[in-house]
C-alpha positions in Angstrom: -7.8 7.8 -7.5 -4.7 9.3 -6.3 -1.6 7.2 -6.6 1.0 7.0 -4.3 4.5 6.3 -5.3 6.1 2.5 -4.7 9.1 2.6 -2.6 12.0 1.6 -4.9 14.8 0.9 -2.4 14.2 -3.3 -2.0 17.5 -4.8 -2.7 16.3 -8.6 -3.7 14.5 -10.0 -6.3 11.1 -10.4 -4.2 10.2 -6.9 -4.5 10.4 -7.3 -8.5 7.5 -9.9 -7.6 5.9 -7.8 -5.5 5.8 -4.8 -7.8 4.6 -7.1 -10.7 1.5 -8.1 -8.3 0.9 -4.3 -7.2 0.7 -3.0 -10.5 -1.4 -6.2 -11.6 -3.5 -4.8 -8.4 -4.0 -1.2 -9.3 -4.7 -2.2 -13.2 -7.7 -4.3 -11.7 -8.7 -1.8 -9.3 -8.9 0.8 -11.8 -11.0 -1.7 -14.2 -13.5 -2.8 -11.4 -12.2 -6.0 -10.7 -12.4 -5.2 -6.7 -11.8 -9.3 -6.1 -9.0 -9.3 -8.2 -7.1 -6.5 -7.0 -7.9 -7.2 -2.9 -6.0 -11.1 -4.0 -2.8 -9.1 -5.8 -2.5 -6.8 -3.1 -2.8 -9.6 -0.5 0.0 -11.3 -2.5 2.1 -8.5 -2.8 1.9 -8.1 0.9 2.9 -12.3 1.5 6.5 -10.7 0.1 6.8 -7.2 1.2 4.1 -6.4 4.7 5.8 -3.5 5.2 4.9 -0.9 2.4 2.6 1.4 3.5 1.5 1.9 -0.2 0.3 -1.4 -0.9 -2.0 -1.4 2.6 -3.5 1.8 1.3 -4.3 0.6 -2.0 -5.8 -2.4 -0.1 -7.7 -0.3 1.8 -9.2 1.5 -1.0 -9.9 -1.7 -2.6 -11.8 -2.9 0.4 -13.5 0.0 0.7 -14.8 0.0 -2.9 -15.9 -3.2 -2.9 -17.8 -2.1 0.9 -15.6 -3.8 3.1 -15.3 -1.2 5.7 -14.0 -3.0 8.7 -10.7 -4.6 6.3 -10.4 -0.9 4.7 -10.5 0.6 8.5 -7.3 -2.1 9.1 -5.2 -1.4 6.0 -5.9 2.4 6.8 -4.6 2.1 10.4 -1.5 -0.1 9.5 -0.7 3.0 6.9 -1.2 5.4 9.9 1.3 3.4 12.1 3.6 3.0 9.6 3.5 6.9 8.8 3.8 7.4 12.7 6.5 5.3 12.8 8.2 7.1 10.0 8.2 10.6 11.8 9.3 8.7 15.4 12.3 7.6 13.6 13.8 10.6 11.3 14.9 13.8 11.8 12.3 15.9 10.8 12.5 19.7 10.0 10.2 22.0 9.2 11.6 22.6 5.3 11.6 18.7 5.0 8.4 18.4 3.0 6.7 16.1 5.4 4.5 18.5 6.7 
């Protein structure tokens, strides 16, 4: 599984709980506890809905659990977040985004 990096520019104590849930979810997913992982990802999203990494990993957990519709919905959220990021930043050829 390719690991995306968690975004570290939070600013409150809530992200610490979100990070804790995210880490727990990753651990559960790696150990094939997909239902536990999905639950932790969903709990992290309740705290920090706008983090594409959590949506990405939730999509991978849904996909591994055979829930293709839910996985596609999460991947679409990641695509939309990426599209928003590209369209709201100055992107130069050497930026590393391409």
